[in-house]
C-alpha positions in Angstrom: 9.6 -110.1 41.8 11.2 -106.4 42.1 11.9 -106.7 38.4 8.2 -107.9 37.6 6.9 -105.0 39.6 8.4 -102.4 37.4 7.4 -104.2 34.7 3.9 -103.8 35.6 4.2 -99.7 36.7 6.0 -99.5 33.6 3.5 -100.6 31.5 0.6 -98.8 33.7 2.2 -95.5 32.7 2.4 -96.1 29.3 -1.5 -96.7 28.8 -2.0 -93.8 31.1 0.3 -91.7 28.5 -2.1 -92.7 25.9 -5.0 -92.6 27.1 -4.3 -89.2 28.2 -3.2 -88.5 24.7 -6.3 -89.6 22.7 -8.5 -88.1 25.4 -6.4 -84.4 24.5 -6.5 -85.4 20.9 -10.5 -85.8 20.9 -11.2 -82.1 23.0 -11.9 -79.5 20.3 -10.0 -76.9 20.3 -10.9 -73.9 22.9 -8.9 -71.1 21.5 -10.8 -71.6 18.2 -14.2 -71.1 20.1 -12.7 -68.1 21.7 -12.1 -66.5 18.9 -15.6 -67.2 17.6 -17.3 -66.0 20.3 -15.2 -62.8 20.2 -15.8 -62.5 16.5 -20.3 -62.6 16.6 -20.1 -59.2 18.7 -17.8 -57.8 15.5 -20.5 -58.9 13.3 -23.4 -57.6 15.4 -22.1 -54.1 15.9 -20.7 -54.2 12.3 -24.8 -54.4 11.5 -25.6 -51.6 14.3 -23.5 -48.6 12.8 -25.0 -49.0 9.3 -28.0 -49.2 10.0 -27.4 -45.8 12.4 -25.9 -45.0 9.4 -28.2 -45.3 7.0 -31.0 -44.1 9.4 -28.9 -40.1 9.8 -28.7 -40.3 6.2 -32.5 -40.8 5.6 -32.5 -38.0 8.2 -31.1 -35.3 6.5 -33.0 -36.1 3.0 -35.6 -35.7 4.7 -34.6 -32.5 6.3 -33.1 -31.5 2.9 -37.0 -31.9 1.4 -38.1 -30.0 4.3 -35.9 -27.3 3.9 -36.5 -27.1 0.5 -40.3 -26.6 0.8 -40.3 -24.3 3.5 -38.1 -21.9 0.6 -40.2 -22.5 -2.2 -42.9 -21.6 0.6 -41.0 -18.1 1.5 -40.0 -17.2 -1.9 -43.3 -17.6 -3.8 -46.1 -14.9 -3.0 -49.0 -16.7 -3.6 -47.6 -19.5 -0.9 -47.7 -16.5 1.3 -50.8 -15.6 0.9 -53.8 -16.6 2.8 -56.2 -19.6 1.2 -59.3 -19.0 3.3 -60.7 -22.3 1.5 -57.7 -24.0 3.8 -57.7 -22.2 7.0 -55.0 -21.8 9.2 -53.9 -25.0 8.2 -50.3 -25.7 6.9 -49.8 -25.9 3.1 -49.0 -29.3 1.8 -46.4 -30.4 -0.5 -48.7 -30.6 -3.3 -50.1 -26.9 -2.8 -46.6 -25.2 -2.6 -45.2 -27.2 -6.2 -48.8 -26.1 -7.7 -48.4 -22.4 -6.4 -44.9 -22.7 -7.8 -45.3 -24.3 -11.3 -48.7 -21.5 -11.4 -45.6 -17.9 -10.2 -43.0 -19.8 -12.4 -45.4 -19.9 -15.9 -46.5 -16.2 -14.6 -42.8 -14.9 -14.5 -42.7 -16.2 -18.1 -45.7 -14.7 -19.3 -44.7 -11.4 -18.0 -40.9 -11.7 -19.3 -42.2 -12.8 -22.4 -44.7 -9.5 -22.3 -41.7 -7.0 -21.7 -39.6 -8.6 -24.2 -42.6 -7.6 -26.5 -42.4 -4.1 -25.5 -39.0 -4.0 -25.2 -38.3 -4.7 -29.4 -41.5 -2.1 -29.6 -39.4 0.6 -28.1 -36.6 -0.1 -30.2 -37.8 0.5 -33.0 -39.8 3.6 -32.2 -36.6 4.7 -30.6 -35.0 3.8 -34.3 -37.6 6.0 -36.0 -36.8 8.8 -33.9 -33.1 8.8 -34.3 -33.9 8.7 -38.6 -36.4 11.3 -38.1 -34.0 13.2 -36.1 -31.5 12.7 -38.7 -33.5 14.2 -41.7 -34.2 16.9 -39.1 -30.7 18.1 -38.8 -30.1 17.8 -42.6 -33.2 20.6 -43.3 -32.1 22.5 -40.5 -28.5 22.6 -42.1 -29.8 22.9 -45.7 -31.5 25.7 -44.6 -29.0 27.2 -42.7 -26.6 27.1 -45.3 -28.4 28.8 -47.6 -30.9 31.2 -45.4 -32.8 32.9 -48.6 -33.8 29.9 -50.6 -37.3 29.9 -48.7 -38.3 33.6 -48.6 -40.7 33.2 -52.0 -42.0 29.4 -50.9 -45.0 29.0 -49.4 -46.1 28.8 -45.5 -45.4 25.6 -43.0 -49.3 26.4 -42.6 -50.1 25.6 -46.3 -47.8 23.0 -46.6 -49.2 21.3 -43.6 -52.4 21.6 -45.0 -51.5 20.1 -48.4 -50.3 17.5 -46.7 -52.8 16.4 -44.1 -55.4 16.7 -47.6 -53.2 13.6 -49.6 -52.6 11.9 -45.8 -56.8 11.8 -45.6 -57.4 10.9 -49.0 -55.1 7.8 -49.0 -56.1 6.8 -45.1 -59.1 6.3 -46.7 -58.7 3.6 -49.1 -56.3 2.3 -46.7 -58.3 2.3 -44.0 -61.0 0.2 -45.9 -58.2 -2.3 -46.8 -55.6 -2.5 -44.2 -56.4 -4.4 -41.5 -54.0 -4.0 -38.6 -55.0 -6.1 -36.1 -51.4 -8.2 -36.4 -48.1 -7.6 -38.2 -48.9 -11.0 -40.1 -51.7 -9.4 -41.8 -50.6 -5.9 -42.7 -47.7 -7.6 -44.1 -49.9 -9.5 -46.1 -51.9 -6.4 -47.6 -50.5 -3.7 -47.4 -48.3 -4.3 -50.4 -51.4 -4.9 -52.7 -53.0 -1.7 -51.4 -49.7 0.3 -52.2 -49.5 -1.4 -55.8 -53.9 -0.1 -56.6 -54.0 3.1 -54.2 -50.0 4.6 -54.8 -49.9 4.8 -58.5 -48.2 7.9 -59.7 -51.4 8.8 -61.7 -53.5 8.5 -58.8 -51.3 10.4 -56.6 -51.1 12.9 -58.7 -55.1 13.3 -59.2 -54.4 13.1 -55.7 -52.4 16.3 -54.6 -54.2 18.0 -58.0 -57.3 17.8 -55.8 -56.0 19.2 -52.6 -54.8 21.6 -54.4 -57.4 22.9 -56.0 -59.4 22.6 -53.2 -56.9 25.0 -50.9 -57.2 27.6 -53.8 -60.4 27.7 -54.0 -59.6 28.1 -49.8 -57.6 30.5 -50.1 -58.8 32.9 -52.8 
């Protein structure tokens, strides 16, 4: 009877152990659940950080654009002037851009105009330098030969001869040459030289001027 009782207890214990192991194998892993539970808040916080970083970058971009428009409005003089059609309202971005474009175009025109004036002044300076060099040569020649011009005509007579010749040439020049632009001047000045500045024509002009001055002097 004692042997049978021990055998029955042993059977009950083994069945209990087998049931416990089966139940333990069917229970889900609580460690995995805890791990999943902790990962979900991490993903949400990462999205929040990305959203916050994007918001900050967008705000910086808007601030930079606003600062750029404010700088343009402060630099461009036409943006500072009061526009009575707008009143005291703040200038819109479109108006600021248009006024900036207009002002830049104005500056380009002024720059081109100044470059043209500078080119004209440089040509004038070059012509004056040539005249100065020629007069210096004439003065030097007179200084080297002080007695050379004693028996020559006076400067007044020379000027009158020169004036008479130039007046006669100018009449044909003014009637034949157009000076509205450099292109037109270049196109017709050579034909005028070939037609009205021939040696025989110039000789006739000089003789006529000399006869006229002779009759006035005597």
